[in-house]
One Martini backbone bead per residue (centre of mass of N, CA, C, O) as a GRO file, in nm:
protein
  167
    1MET     BB    1 -12.712  -5.269   8.249
    2ALA     BB    2 -12.706  -5.080   8.531
    3GLU     BB    3 -12.638  -5.136   8.888
    4ARG     BB    4 -12.736  -5.148   9.224
    5GLU     BB    5 -12.648  -5.373   9.480
    6ARG     BB    6 -12.760  -5.574   9.750
    7ALA     BB    7 -12.536  -5.777   9.962
    8GLY     BB    8 -12.619  -5.752  10.240
    9ASP     BB    9 -12.377  -5.513  10.339
   10GLU     BB   10 -12.330  -5.479  10.030
   11ALA     BB   11 -12.228  -5.259   9.779
   12ARG     BB   12 -12.275  -5.312   9.422
   13VAL     BB   13 -12.157  -5.329   9.111
   14VAL     BB   14 -12.377  -5.391   8.824
   15TYR     BB   15 -12.380  -5.576   8.515
   16ARG     BB   16 -12.602  -5.623   8.231
   17ASP     BB   17 -12.648  -5.879   7.973
   18THR     BB   18 -12.646  -6.008   7.627
   19VAL     BB   19 -12.558  -6.242   7.408
   20ARG     BB   20 -12.487  -6.173   7.088
   21ALA     BB   21 -12.465  -6.285   6.770
   22GLU     BB   22 -12.216  -6.087   6.689
   23TRP     BB   23 -12.029  -6.221   6.942
   24VAL     BB   24 -11.994  -6.488   6.794
   25ASP     BB   25 -11.852  -6.770   6.681
   26TYR     BB   26 -11.805  -7.067   6.492
   27ASN     BB   27 -11.879  -7.223   6.787
   28GLY     BB   28 -12.087  -7.034   6.965
   29HIS     BB   29 -11.892  -6.838   7.106
   30LEU     BB   30 -11.765  -6.604   7.280
   31ARG     BB   31 -11.564  -6.374   7.196
   32ASP     BB   32 -11.288  -6.257   7.339
   33ALA     BB   33 -11.339  -5.944   7.284
   34PHE     BB   34 -11.634  -5.941   7.427
   35TYR     BB   35 -11.549  -5.958   7.712
   36MET     BB   36 -11.418  -5.675   7.712
   37LEU     BB   37 -11.669  -5.519   7.640
   38ILE     BB   38 -11.832  -5.593   7.888
   39TYR     BB   39 -11.624  -5.480   8.086
   40SER     BB   40 -11.640  -5.191   7.983
   41TYR     BB   41 -11.937  -5.153   8.061
   42ALA     BB   42 -11.885  -5.207   8.365
   43THR     BB   43 -11.698  -4.968   8.403
   44ASP     BB   44 -11.911  -4.756   8.338
   45ALA     BB   45 -12.077  -4.825   8.589
   46LEU     BB   46 -11.865  -4.733   8.786
   47LEU     BB   47 -11.851  -4.440   8.701
   48ASP     BB   48 -12.138  -4.379   8.776
   49ALA     BB   49 -12.107  -4.460   9.088
   50ILE     BB   50 -11.863  -4.227   9.131
   51GLY     BB   51 -11.948  -3.961   8.949
   52LEU     BB   52 -11.859  -4.040   8.615
   53ASP     BB   53 -12.055  -3.966   8.421
   54THR     BB   54 -12.105  -3.818   8.134
   55ALA     BB   55 -12.179  -3.539   8.250
   56GLN     BB   56 -11.934  -3.524   8.450
   57ARG     BB   57 -11.706  -3.556   8.256
   58ASP     BB   58 -11.777  -3.303   8.094
   59ALA     BB   59 -11.787  -3.091   8.330
   60ARG     BB   60 -11.484  -3.171   8.445
   61GLY     BB   61 -11.280  -3.298   8.229
   62ARG     BB   62 -11.299  -3.607   8.299
   63SER     BB   63 -11.146  -3.941   8.339
   64MET     BB   64 -11.084  -4.282   8.240
   65TYR     BB   65 -10.805  -4.498   8.215
   66THR     BB   66 -10.660  -4.780   8.087
   67LEU     BB   67 -10.357  -4.946   8.178
   68GLU     BB   68 -10.464  -5.243   8.270
   69ALA     BB   69 -10.538  -5.592   8.159
   70HIS     BB   70 -10.689  -5.888   8.285
   71LEU     BB   71 -10.781  -6.218   8.142
   72ASN     BB   72 -11.018  -6.481   8.228
   73TYR     BB   73 -11.094  -6.789   8.087
   74LEU     BB   74 -11.318  -7.038   8.226
   75ARG     BB   75 -11.585  -7.041   8.040
   76GLU     BB   76 -11.817  -7.094   7.832
   77ILE     BB   77 -12.020  -6.886   7.610
   78LYS     BB   78 -12.343  -6.816   7.474
   79GLU     BB   79 -12.585  -6.737   7.292
   80GLY     BB   80 -12.822  -6.564   7.504
   81ALA     BB   81 -12.679  -6.512   7.745
   82ARG     BB   82 -12.698  -6.410   8.063
   83VAL     BB   83 -12.516  -6.140   8.210
   84ARG     BB   84 -12.297  -6.086   8.499
   85VAL     BB   85 -12.125  -5.806   8.651
   86ASP     BB   86 -11.899  -5.784   8.906
   87VAL     BB   87 -11.784  -5.491   9.083
   88ARG     BB   88 -11.456  -5.435   9.235
   89VAL     BB   89 -11.273  -5.268   9.481
   90LEU     BB   90 -10.943  -5.322   9.588
   91GLU     BB   91 -10.791  -5.038   9.514
   92HIS     BB   92 -10.646  -4.709   9.602
   93ASP     BB   93 -10.574  -4.377   9.512
   94ALA     BB   94 -10.572  -4.055   9.408
   95LYS     BB   95 -10.569  -4.177   9.076
   96ARG     BB   96 -10.628  -4.487   9.134
   97VAL     BB   97 -10.785  -4.807   9.026
   98ARG     BB   98 -10.850  -5.139   9.139
   99VAL     BB   99 -11.018  -5.390   8.960
  100TYR     BB  100 -11.281  -5.650   8.990
  101LEU     BB  101 -11.416  -5.883   8.753
  102GLU     BB  102 -11.722  -6.083   8.726
  103MET     BB  103 -11.858  -6.337   8.518
  104TYR     BB  104 -12.194  -6.441   8.461
  105SER     BB  105 -12.420  -6.701   8.379
  106ASP     BB  106 -12.703  -6.635   8.429
  107GLU     BB  107 -12.740  -6.813   8.746
  108GLY     BB  108 -12.462  -6.854   8.813
  109VAL     BB  109 -12.188  -6.920   9.066
  110GLU     BB  110 -11.973  -6.939   8.844
  111PRO     BB  111 -11.739  -6.805   8.672
  112VAL     BB  112 -11.650  -6.738   8.325
  113SER     BB  113 -11.497  -6.470   8.423
  114ALA     BB  114 -11.200  -6.257   8.467
  115SER     BB  115 -11.099  -5.919   8.580
  116GLU     BB  116 -10.815  -5.701   8.589
  117GLN     BB  117 -10.785  -5.345   8.669
  118LEU     BB  118 -10.619  -5.035   8.575
  119LEU     BB  119 -10.707  -4.706   8.668
  120LEU     BB  120 -10.705  -4.361   8.541
  121HIS     BB  121 -10.715  -4.033   8.633
  122VAL     BB  122 -10.817  -3.766   8.407
  123ASP     BB  123 -10.728  -3.483   8.227
  124ARG     BB  124 -10.837  -3.407   7.906
  125SER     BB  125 -10.659  -3.145   7.838
  126GLY     BB  126 -10.385  -3.293   7.807
  127PRO     BB  127 -10.335  -3.539   7.910
  128ARG     BB  128 -10.362  -3.597   8.274
  129ALA     BB  129 -10.293  -3.681   8.577
  130VAL     BB  130 -10.536  -3.685   8.850
  131ALA     BB  131 -10.700  -3.625   9.112
  132PHE     BB  132 -10.957  -3.687   9.276
  133ASP     BB  133 -11.230  -3.584   9.367
  134ALA     BB  134 -11.372  -3.596   9.671
  135ASP     BB  135 -11.643  -3.736   9.591
  136VAL     BB  136 -11.518  -3.965   9.430
  137LEU     BB  137 -11.322  -4.079   9.643
  138ALA     BB  138 -11.545  -4.154   9.846
  139ARG     BB  139 -11.677  -4.369   9.662
  140VAL     BB  140 -11.437  -4.548   9.622
  141ALA     BB  141 -11.387  -4.605   9.923
  142ALA     BB  142 -11.661  -4.737   9.977
  143LEU     BB  143 -11.626  -4.974   9.784
  144GLN     BB  144 -11.376  -5.090   9.913
  145ALA     BB  145 -11.496  -5.133  10.192
  146ALA     BB  146 -11.720  -5.331  10.101
  147ASP     BB  147 -11.466  -5.533   9.979
  148ALA     BB  148 -11.247  -5.602  10.202
  149ARG     BB  149 -11.318  -5.931  10.230
  150PHE     BB  150 -11.251  -5.986   9.950
  151ALA     BB  151 -11.123  -6.274   9.752
  152PRO     BB  152 -10.960  -6.289   9.470
  153LYS     BB  153 -10.890  -6.556   9.257
  154HIS     BB  154 -10.779  -6.382   8.969
  155ALA     BB  155 -10.559  -6.204   9.107
  156ALA     BB  156 -10.233  -6.126   9.075
  157ARG     BB  157 -10.147  -6.281   8.807
  158PRO     BB  158  -9.926  -6.427   8.624
  159ILE     BB  159  -9.764  -6.454   8.307
  160GLY     BB  160  -9.660  -6.791   8.222
  161LEU     BB  161  -9.508  -7.101   8.175
  162THR     BB  162  -9.434  -7.114   8.510
  163SER     BB  163  -9.694  -7.117   8.619
  164PRO     BB  164  -9.910  -7.287   8.823
  165ARG     BB  165 -10.127  -7.341   8.597
  166SER     BB  166  -9.917  -7.505   8.390
  167GLN     BB  167  -9.848  -7.770   8.584
   0.00000   0.00000   0.00000
Protein backbone atom coordinates (compact mmCIF):
# COMPACT_ATOMS: atom_id res chain seq x y z
CA MET A 1 0.00 0.00 0.00
CA ALA A 2 1.46 3.34 -1.00
CA GLU A 3 0.67 6.66 0.55
CA ARG A 4 1.88 10.19 0.92
CA GLU A 5 2.67 11.22 4.48
CA ARG A 6 3.40 14.56 5.99
CA ALA A 7 6.15 14.65 8.57
CA GLY A 8 6.62 18.17 9.84
CA ASP A 9 7.09 20.35 6.77
CA GLU A 10 8.07 17.40 4.58
CA ALA A 11 5.87 15.48 2.16
CA ARG A 12 7.27 11.99 1.76
CA VAL A 13 6.43 8.94 -0.30
CA VAL A 14 5.82 5.95 1.96
CA TYR A 15 5.13 2.32 1.10
CA ARG A 16 3.77 -0.21 3.62
CA ASP A 17 3.59 -4.00 3.45
CA THR A 18 3.78 -7.11 5.62
CA VAL A 19 6.46 -9.81 5.38
CA ARG A 20 4.66 -12.84 3.94
CA ALA A 21 5.39 -16.49 4.75
CA GLU A 22 6.59 -17.20 1.20
CA TRP A 23 9.19 -14.44 1.55
CA VAL A 24 11.10 -15.97 4.47
CA ASP A 25 13.99 -18.43 4.42
CA TYR A 26 14.84 -21.54 6.45
CA ASN A 27 15.98 -19.31 9.36
CA GLY A 28 12.66 -17.48 9.48
CA HIS A 29 14.21 -14.29 8.09
CA LEU A 30 13.15 -12.24 5.09
CA ARG A 31 15.09 -13.60 2.09
CA ASP A 32 17.56 -11.13 0.62
CA ALA A 33 15.76 -11.01 -2.75
CA PHE A 34 12.51 -9.95 -1.10
CA TYR A 35 14.08 -6.83 0.37
CA MET A 36 14.55 -5.76 -3.24
CA LEU A 37 10.98 -6.78 -4.09
CA ILE A 38 9.67 -4.54 -1.32
CA TYR A 39 11.92 -1.71 -2.53
CA SER A 40 10.61 -2.27 -6.06
CA TYR A 41 7.05 -1.81 -4.80
CA ALA A 42 8.16 1.34 -2.95
CA THR A 43 9.65 2.65 -6.20
CA ASP A 44 6.26 2.05 -7.83
CA ALA A 45 4.79 4.27 -5.11
CA LEU A 46 7.30 6.95 -6.10
CA LEU A 47 6.24 6.65 -9.74
CA ASP A 48 2.62 7.12 -8.68
CA ALA A 49 3.59 10.21 -6.67
CA ILE A 50 5.43 11.88 -9.55
CA GLY A 51 2.60 11.33 -12.04
CA LEU A 52 3.83 8.13 -13.69
CA ASP A 53 1.23 5.71 -12.36
CA THR A 54 0.14 2.81 -14.57
CA ALA A 55 -2.43 4.84 -16.51
CA GLN A 56 0.02 7.69 -17.16
CA ARG A 57 2.87 5.34 -18.13
CA ASP A 58 0.56 3.76 -20.68
CA ALA A 59 -0.85 7.06 -21.94
CA ARG A 60 2.57 8.71 -22.26
CA GLY A 61 4.44 5.61 -23.43
CA ARG A 62 7.02 6.38 -20.75
CA SER A 63 8.43 4.50 -17.79
CA MET A 64 11.38 4.34 -15.43
CA TYR A 65 14.17 1.77 -15.58
CA THR A 66 16.52 0.99 -12.72
CA LEU A 67 20.13 1.55 -13.76
CA GLU A 68 21.82 0.70 -10.47
CA ALA A 69 20.80 -0.41 -7.00
CA HIS A 70 22.76 -0.76 -3.76
CA LEU A 71 21.25 -2.63 -0.83
CA ASN A 72 22.31 -2.62 2.81
CA TYR A 73 21.02 -5.35 5.12
CA LEU A 74 21.18 -3.81 8.59
CA ARG A 75 18.98 -5.99 10.81
CA GLU A 76 17.04 -9.19 10.40
CA ILE A 77 13.33 -9.06 9.80
CA LYS A 78 10.87 -11.91 10.26
CA GLU A 79 7.59 -13.22 8.93
CA GLY A 80 4.58 -11.12 9.85
CA ALA A 81 6.56 -7.94 10.45
CA ARG A 82 4.85 -4.83 9.21
CA VAL A 83 7.29 -2.83 7.13
CA ARG A 84 7.40 0.81 6.14
CA VAL A 85 9.64 2.14 3.39
CA ASP A 86 10.39 5.86 3.29
CA VAL A 87 11.34 7.00 -0.22
CA ARG A 88 13.45 10.13 -0.64
CA VAL A 89 14.70 11.88 -3.77
CA LEU A 90 18.38 12.75 -3.30
CA GLU A 91 19.03 14.34 -6.69
CA HIS A 92 17.80 14.43 -10.24
CA ASP A 93 18.55 15.81 -13.67
CA ALA A 94 16.40 16.00 -16.81
CA LYS A 95 16.25 12.20 -17.27
CA ARG A 96 17.44 10.54 -14.06
CA VAL A 97 16.60 10.45 -10.39
CA ARG A 98 18.68 9.09 -7.51
CA VAL A 99 16.53 7.81 -4.67
CA TYR A 100 17.22 6.60 -1.16
CA LEU A 101 14.88 4.12 0.50
CA GLU A 102 14.88 3.05 4.14
CA MET A 103 12.89 0.08 5.41
CA TYR A 104 11.60 -0.03 8.99
CA SER A 105 10.05 -2.98 10.83
CA ASP A 106 6.84 -2.52 12.77
CA GLU A 107 7.13 0.80 14.59
CA GLY A 108 10.93 0.74 14.78
CA VAL A 109 12.94 3.93 14.61
CA GLU A 110 16.13 2.35 13.21
CA PRO A 111 16.07 1.04 9.63
CA VAL A 112 16.39 -2.69 9.00
CA SER A 113 17.65 -2.00 5.49
CA ALA A 114 18.56 0.84 3.16
CA SER A 115 18.80 1.05 -0.62
CA GLU A 116 20.12 3.67 -2.99
CA GLN A 117 18.96 3.51 -6.60
CA LEU A 118 19.48 5.34 -9.84
CA LEU A 119 16.43 5.43 -12.11
CA LEU A 120 16.21 6.48 -15.76
CA HIS A 121 13.16 7.94 -17.51
CA VAL A 122 12.57 6.17 -20.84
CA ASP A 123 10.35 6.31 -23.88
CA ARG A 124 9.18 2.70 -24.16
CA SER A 125 8.88 2.84 -27.96
CA GLY A 126 12.68 2.84 -28.27
CA PRO A 127 13.36 2.18 -25.59
CA ARG A 128 15.51 5.27 -25.21
CA ALA A 129 16.23 7.78 -22.48
CA VAL A 130 14.12 10.93 -22.62
CA ALA A 131 13.68 14.01 -20.49
CA PHE A 132 10.87 14.05 -17.95
CA ASP A 133 7.70 15.83 -19.00
CA ALA A 134 7.44 19.22 -17.26
CA ASP A 135 4.74 18.14 -14.79
CA VAL A 136 6.67 15.03 -13.76
CA LEU A 137 9.92 16.97 -13.44
CA ALA A 138 8.18 19.52 -11.20
CA ARG A 139 6.99 16.74 -8.86
CA VAL A 140 10.46 15.16 -8.76
CA ALA A 141 11.98 18.56 -7.96
CA ALA A 142 9.43 19.17 -5.21
CA LEU A 143 10.25 15.83 -3.57
CA GLN A 144 13.96 16.57 -3.76
CA ALA A 145 13.40 20.02 -2.24
CA ALA A 146 11.37 18.49 0.60
CA ASP A 147 14.31 16.20 1.41
CA ALA A 148 17.08 18.76 0.86
CA ARG A 149 18.23 18.66 4.50
CA PHE A 150 18.11 14.86 4.81
CA ALA A 151 21.52 13.19 5.17
CA PRO A 152 21.33 9.55 4.09
CA LYS A 153 23.49 7.36 6.29
CA HIS A 154 23.95 4.50 3.81
CA ALA A 155 24.19 6.31 0.45
CA ALA A 156 27.14 6.71 -1.92
CA ARG A 157 29.08 3.95 -0.22
CA PRO A 158 31.52 1.85 -2.21
CA ILE A 159 31.63 -1.92 -2.01
CA GLY A 160 35.06 -3.41 -1.42
CA LEU A 161 37.16 -5.35 1.03
CA THR A 162 39.06 -2.22 2.00
CA SER A 163 35.98 -0.11 2.68
CA PRO A 164 35.74 1.57 6.12
CA ARG A 165 32.93 -0.83 7.09
CA SER A 166 35.15 -3.90 6.79
CA GLN A 167 37.98 -2.64 9.00
